[in-house]
C-alpha positions in Angstrom: 11.1 -4.7 -43.5 14.4 -6.3 -42.5 17.6 -5.4 -44.3 20.1 -7.5 -42.4 23.8 -8.2 -42.4 24.0 -10.6 -39.5 21.4 -13.1 -38.2 21.5 -14.9 -34.9 19.6 -18.2 -35.1 18.2 -19.6 -31.9 17.0 -23.3 -31.7 15.7 -25.2 -28.7 14.2 -28.6 -27.9 13.2 -29.9 -24.5 12.0 -33.5 -25.1 12.4 -36.4 -27.6 8.6 -36.2 -28.4 9.2 -32.7 -29.8 11.9 -34.0 -32.0 9.5 -36.7 -33.3 7.0 -33.9 -34.1 9.5 -32.1 -36.4 11.1 -29.7 -33.8 14.5 -31.5 -33.7 17.6 -29.4 -33.3 18.9 -30.4 -36.7 15.6 -29.8 -38.5 15.3 -26.3 -37.0 18.8 -25.5 -38.0 18.3 -26.7 -41.5 15.1 -24.8 -42.1 16.3 -21.6 -40.6 19.7 -21.7 -42.4 17.9 -22.3 -45.7 15.6 -19.3 -45.1 18.7 -17.1 -44.5 20.2 -18.4 -47.8 17.0 -17.5 -49.7 17.1 -14.0 -48.2 20.8 -13.7 -48.8 21.4 -13.1 -45.0 24.6 -13.9 -43.2 24.3 -16.2 -40.2 26.4 -14.8 -37.3 26.0 -17.8 -35.0 23.5 -20.6 -34.2 22.6 -20.7 -30.5 21.5 -24.2 -29.4 19.7 -25.2 -26.2 19.1 -29.0 -26.3 17.0 -30.5 -23.5 16.0 -27.2 -21.9 12.5 -26.2 -21.0 11.0 -23.0 -22.5 9.1 -22.1 -19.3 12.0 -19.9 -18.1 15.1 -18.1 -19.4 17.6 -20.1 -17.4 19.2 -21.6 -20.5 23.0 -21.4 -21.4 22.6 -20.7 -25.1 19.8 -18.1 -24.5 22.0 -16.4 -21.9 24.7 -16.2 -24.5 22.3 -14.8 -27.0 21.2 -12.1 -24.6 24.8 -11.2 -23.8 25.7 -10.9 -27.5 22.6 -8.9 -28.2 23.5 -6.3 -25.6 26.9 -6.0 -27.4 24.9 -5.7 -30.7 26.9 -8.4 -32.5 24.0 -9.1 -34.9 20.9 -7.2 -36.1 18.3 -9.9 -36.3 17.2 -12.9 -34.2 15.5 -15.8 -36.1 13.6 -18.7 -34.5 11.6 -21.5 -36.1 8.6 -21.0 -33.9 7.7 -18.4 -31.2 7.5 -21.1 -28.4 11.2 -22.0 -29.2 12.2 -18.7 -27.8 9.9 -19.1 -24.7 6.7 -20.6 -23.7 6.1 -17.7 -21.3 4.3 -14.7 -22.8 5.9 -12.6 -20.1 9.5 -13.8 -20.9 8.8 -13.5 -24.7 7.8 -9.9 -24.3 10.8 -9.2 -22.1 13.2 -10.6 -24.6 11.6 -8.8 -27.6 11.1 -5.4 -25.9 13.9 -5.1 -23.4 16.7 -7.1 -25.1 16.1 -7.1 -28.9 14.3 -3.9 -29.8 16.2 -1.9 -27.1 19.4 -2.8 -29.0 18.0 -2.2 -32.5 17.7 -5.9 -33.2 14.7 -7.2 -35.2 13.0 -10.5 -34.2 11.5 -12.9 -36.6 9.6 -16.2 -36.1 9.5 -18.3 -39.3 6.4 -20.4 -38.6 4.1 -17.5 -37.4 5.6 -14.9 -39.9 6.2 -12.7 -36.8 8.5 -9.8 -37.8 9.0 -6.9 -35.3 10.4 -4.7 -38.2 6.9 -4.5 -39.8 3.9 -2.5 -38.6 1.9 -5.8 -38.1 4.7 -7.2 -36.0 4.8 -4.1 -33.9 1.0 -4.4 -33.3 1.5 -8.0 -32.3 3.8 -6.8 -29.5 0.8 -5.0 -28.0 -1.1 -8.3 -28.1 1.8 -10.0 -26.4 1.7 -7.4 -23.6 -2.0 -8.2 -23.0 -1.3 -11.9 -22.8 1.8 -11.3 -20.6 -0.3 -9.4 -18.1 -2.9 -12.2 -18.2 -0.1 -14.7 -17.5 1.2 -12.6 -14.6 -2.3 -12.6 -13.1 -2.7 -16.3 -13.5 0.7 -16.9 -11.8 -0.4 -14.7 -9.0 -3.7 -16.6 -8.7 -1.8 -19.9 -8.6 0.5 -18.7 -5.9 -2.5 -17.5 -3.9 -4.1 -20.9 -4.3 -0.8 -22.6 -3.3 -0.7 -20.5 -0.1 -4.3 -21.3 0.8 -3.6 -25.0 0.1 -0.6 -24.7 2.5 -2.7 -23.1 5.2 -5.4 -25.9 4.8 -2.8 -28.6 5.4 -1.7 -27.0 8.6 1.7 -25.8 7.4 3.2 -22.6 8.8 2.4 -19.3 7.1 5.3 -17.5 8.8 7.9 -17.3 6.0 7.9 -13.5 6.2 7.8 -12.8 9.9 7.6 -15.3 12.7 5.2 -14.7 15.5 6.8 -13.8 18.8 7.1 -17.0 20.9 8.1 -19.3 18.0 11.2 -20.0 15.9 10.8 -20.6 12.1 12.9 -23.4 10.5 13.4 -22.5 6.8 14.7 -25.9 5.8 11.6 -27.7 6.9 9.1 -24.8 6.8 8.0 -25.5 10.3 7.8 -23.6 13.6 8.7 -24.6 17.1 8.1 -23.0 20.5 10.8 -20.5 21.8 10.7 -21.4 25.5 11.8 -17.9 26.8 9.4 -16.0 24.6 6.6 -18.4 25.3 6.7 -17.5 29.0 6.0 -13.8 28.0 3.1 -14.9 25.7 1.5 -17.0 28.5 1.9 -14.1 30.9 0.1 -11.8 28.5 -2.9 -14.1 28.0 -3.2 -15.1 31.6 -2.9 -11.5 32.9 -5.4 -10.2 30.4 -8.0 -12.9 31.3 -7.5 -12.0 35.0 -8.5 -8.4 34.2 -5.2 -6.6 33.4 -5.6 -3.9 30.8 -3.4 -3.8 27.6 -1.8 -0.5 28.8 -0.9 -2.0 32.2 0.3 -5.2 30.5 2.6 -3.1 28.3 4.0 -1.4 31.4 4.4 -4.8 33.3 6.3 -6.3 30.3 8.7 -3.3 30.1 9.4 -3.6 33.8 9.6 -7.5 33.7 11.9 -7.6 30.6 14.1 -4.4 30.8 16.6 -5.7 28.2 13.8 -6.5 25.6 12.9 -4.0 22.9 10.3 -1.7 24.5 6.9 -3.3 24.3 4.2 -1.2 22.7 0.4 -1.3 23.1 0.1 -2.5 19.5 2.6 -5.4 20.0 0.6 -6.6 23.1 -2.7 -6.3 21.2 -1.3 -8.2 18.2 -0.4 -11.1 20.4 -3.8 -11.2 22.0 -5.4 -11.3 18.5 -3.2 -14.0 17.0 -4.7 -17.5 16.7 -1.3 -19.1 16.1 -0.8 -19.3 19.9 -3.7 -21.8 20.3 -2.5 -24.0 17.4 -4.1 -22.3 14.3 -2.8 -20.5 11.2 -4.4 -17.4 9.7 -4.3 -16.5 6.0 -6.4 -13.7 4.3 -8.7 -13.5 7.3 -9.4 -17.3 7.3 -8.4 -19.6 10.2 -7.0 -23.1 9.6 -5.9 -25.8 12.0 -2.0 -25.8 12.3 0.5 -28.6 12.7 2.5 -26.7 15.3 2.4 -27.0 19.1 0.2 -24.4 20.8 1.4 -22.1 23.6 -2.1 -21.6 25.1 -5.3 -23.6 24.9 -8.2 -22.9 22.5 -10.4 -22.2 25.5 -8.0 -19.5 26.8 -7.8 -17.9 23.3 -11.6 -17.9 22.9 -12.0 -16.4 26.4 -9.5 -13.7 25.5 -11.4 -12.8 22.3 -14.7 -12.5 24.2 -13.0 -10.2 26.8 -11.5 -8.0 24.0 -14.9 -7.5 22.5 -16.6 -6.7 25.8 -13.9 -4.2 26.7 -14.0 -2.6 23.3 -17.7 -2.0 23.6 -17.3 -0.5 27.0 -14.5 1.8 25.8 -16.6 3.0 22.9 -19.5 3.8 25.2 -17.4 5.6 27.8 -13.9 6.9 27.1 -13.0 6.0 23.5 -11.5 9.2 22.0 -12.4 8.4 18.4 -14.5 11.1 16.5 -18.1 11.2 17.6 -17.4 8.9 20.5 -15.1 11.0 22.6 -16.2 11.5 26.2 -15.6 15.3 26.2 -16.2 17.9 23.5 -12.6 18.8 23.0 -11.0 15.3 23.6 -8.5 14.7 20.9 -8.7 18.2 19.3 -7.6 20.5 22.1 -3.8 21.2 21.8 -1.3 22.9 24.0 -0.4 26.2 22.4 3.1 26.1 24.0 4.5 22.7 23.2 1.9 21.2 20.8 1.0 18.2 22.9 -2.7 17.2 23.3 -4.7 18.4 26.3 -6.2 15.8 28.5 -8.9 15.9 31.2 -8.0 15.9 34.9 -10.6 15.2 37.5 -10.6 17.0 40.8 -11.5 15.6 44.3 -15.0 14.2 44.5 -17.4 16.6 46.1 -20.1 15.8 48.6 -22.7 15.6 45.8 -20.5 13.2 43.9 -19.5 15.7 41.2 -15.9 16.6 40.4 -14.2 19.7 39.0 -12.9 19.0 35.5 -9.9 20.7 33.9 -8.0 20.4 30.7 -4.2 20.3 31.0 -1.2 19.6 28.8 -0.3 15.9 28.4 3.4 16.9 29.1 2.6 18.9 32.3 3.5 15.7 34.1 5.8 13.7 31.8 5.6 9.9 32.1 8.9 7.9 32.4 7.6 4.3 31.9 9.1 2.5 28.9 6.8 2.2 25.9 4.3 4.8 26.9 3.2 7.6 24.4 5.0 10.9 24.9 5.2 14.2 23.1 7.8 16.9 22.5 10.7 14.6 23.4 9.0 14.0 26.7 10.0 17.5 27.9 8.1 19.0 30.8 5.6 21.7 29.8 5.1 24.5 32.3 1.6 25.5 31.1 -1.3 25.7 33.5 -4.7 24.2 33.4 -8.0 25.4 31.8 -11.4 24.9 33.3 -13.4 22.4 31.1 -16.7 24.3 31.2 -15.1 27.7 30.4 -13.0 26.3 27.5 -15.9 24.4 26.0 -18.3 27.3 26.4 -15.9 29.6 24.4 -15.7 27.1 21.5 -19.5 26.6 21.5 -20.0 30.4 21.5 -17.8 30.8 18.4 -20.0 28.1 16.6 -23.1 30.0 17.8 -21.7 33.2 16.1 -21.4 31.3 12.8 -25.0 30.1 13.1 -26.3 33.6 13.8 -24.3 35.5 11.3 -23.7 34.1 7.8 -21.1 36.8 7.1 -19.0 35.5 9.9 -18.4 32.2 8.0 -17.5 34.2 4.8 -15.0 36.2 6.9 -13.3 32.9 8.1 -13.0 31.7 4.6 -11.7 35.0 3.3 -8.6 34.3 5.3 -8.0 31.2 3.3 -6.2 32.6 0.3 -6.4 29.6 -2.0 -4.8 30.1 -5.4 -7.1 30.0 -8.4 -6.3 28.2 -11.7 -7.3 28.9 -15.3 -9.7 26.0 -15.9 -10.2 26.6 -19.6 -6.5 26.8 -20.3 -6.0 23.5 -18.4 -8.7 21.8 -20.5 -7.2 23.0 -23.7 -3.8 21.7 -22.7 -5.3 18.3 -21.8 -7.1 18.1 -25.2 -3.8 19.0 -27.0 -1.9 16.3 -25.2 -4.5 13.7 -26.1 -4.1 14.7 -29.8 -0.3 14.4 -29.5 -0.7 10.9 -28.1 -2.9 9.9 -31.0 -0.4 11.3 -33.5 2.4 9.4 -31.8 0.6 6.1 -32.3 0.1 6.9 -36.0 3.8 7.7 -36.4 4.7 4.4 -34.8 2.3 2.3 -37.0 3.8 4.1 -40.1 7.3 3.1 -39.0 8.4 6.7 -38.6 9.5 6.4 -35.0 10.9 3.5 -32.9 9.1 1.7 -30.1 11.5 3.2 -27.7 10.6 6.7 -28.9 6.9 5.9 -28.7 7.1 4.6 -25.1 9.3 7.5 -24.0 7.2 10.3 -25.5 3.9 8.6 -24.6 5.0 8.3 -20.9 6.0 12.0 -21.0 2.6 13.1 -22.5 0.6 10.8 -20.2 2.4 12.1 -17.1 1.8 15.8 -18.2 -1.9 15.1 -18.9 -2.3 13.3 -15.6 -0.8 16.2 -13.7 -3.1 18.7 -15.4 -6.2 16.5 -14.7 -5.2 16.1 -11.1 -4.8 19.9 -10.7 -8.2 20.4 -12.3 -9.8 17.9 -10.0 -8.1 19.5 -6.9 -8.9 23.1 -7.9 -8.5 25.0 -4.6 -11.4 27.3 -5.5 -13.8 24.3 -6.0 -12.6 22.6 -2.8 -13.1 25.9 -0.9 -16.7 26.3 -2.2 -17.5 22.6 -1.3 -16.0 23.0 2.3 -18.0 26.2 2.8 -21.2 24.4 1.6 -20.5 21.5 3.9 -20.0 23.8 6.9 -23.2 25.7 6.2 -25.2 22.4 6.1 -23.8 21.5 9.5 -24.5 25.0 10.9 -28.1 25.1 9.6 -29.0 22.2 11.8 -30.2 22.7 15.4 -28.8 25.7 17.4 -25.7 24.6 19.2 -26.9 25.7 22.7 -30.1 23.8 22.2 -28.3 20.5 21.5 -27.5 17.9 24.1 -23.8 17.3 25.0 -23.5 14.3 22.6 -24.7 16.3 19.6 -22.5 19.2 20.5 -19.5 16.9 20.3 -20.6 15.7 16.8 -21.0 19.3 15.6 -17.6 20.4 17.0 -15.8 17.6 15.3 -17.5 18.4 12.0 -16.4 22.0 12.0 -13.0 22.1 13.9 -9.6 20.5 13.2 -8.0 21.6 16.5 -8.2 24.2 19.2 -4.8 25.6 20.4 -4.9 26.9 23.9 -2.6 29.1 26.0 -3.2 31.3 29.1 -3.5 34.3 26.8 -5.4 33.1 23.8 -7.6 30.4 22.2 -7.1 29.8 18.5 -9.7 27.7 16.6 -8.4 25.9 13.5 -11.6 25.5 11.4 -12.0 22.8 8.7 -11.6 25.2 5.9 
């Protein structure tokens, strides 16, 4: 219960209609002052906001109240009704928790009999938290709807980052064409439609605009994908007609999208280095043991029968100097040699064959993984004890034996400790090691590696191996253990 010496009274009214309904400034002052007299409480000051909305905290008297609360000039804040403090659950919770309670100030609302110094009042703060979260979600949803509405009316969606080729005018919320940049955008679309690859386009742009920030593959691809250049806006995956001037025609944009899809399919079928679609068994996983750069395939001169000798060599054996291209090891030249494709791949497949023929060989590989073990029973007991402590903390708070600040501080500490223990249990190295071994055995128990076709050999290699480090003297396989 409140045992107070000084009370800060806060009164607010925003419209004359509220005054007519009994919420006038004078009536609020009279009722609250009378209540203080009955309780024999001393009024420190009456803070008055006349003609201010309760939808936000931008009110002169409220700002004064907050300032004095932080200096602890009173020990209780009294209002006639909860919505006089704020009509926002989020702001109400902020004022009560972060301003009043944090400074050991009780809060009381006369009409609702809301008193934070009582167990019931404290429980009501929890309800306020729930409603404040609901309010935040509703605000978020309204903002989302507002943005969708903006997109549907054709207005620019580029307040965060303006698409290359346009200038954004904050005062009007519109975009206009940047003539110099628009030339580069047209060049990109026209060249791509004529058959130029994105990689070649990147090199062309870096040569054509040497003073520009180096163009990357990703930057060029983003321009080709962006519908803003043909007069549309994009928001959350949906396309809406825009009010701005296009740089290219809709026909050019559609043709570009069709070409992108065709080339993507072709790449996936032929040379895409993604897992299970790489052209060669060790594409993307073979690594130079000297400098750490990836190994790539080099094709020899075409023979009379049309075949070519294939070799793996370090990406940095012949460093590239074009702006914007991907390089490794600070683009330093690597003096490593080359490795015959057939011999290198045969060695890796032979190691997999050993695993298939000898179960002990897999155990030997895993024995080298000295994963630490944890005492699972001890961890479970600690988690159970922390849960009991959290329950006891809540009881202490309800019985008014600890403050809200102490409850929040200790609860956060215990929850963090419990979360850490639960995460360590879930990520027990021994459990993960057993699962990895079982997964590898399942892969190895399929068809014998030398009976598979080249495509299935690639799938198996990528399921078992992280990387293969190669030097002239040694080949080290990094298994997925």
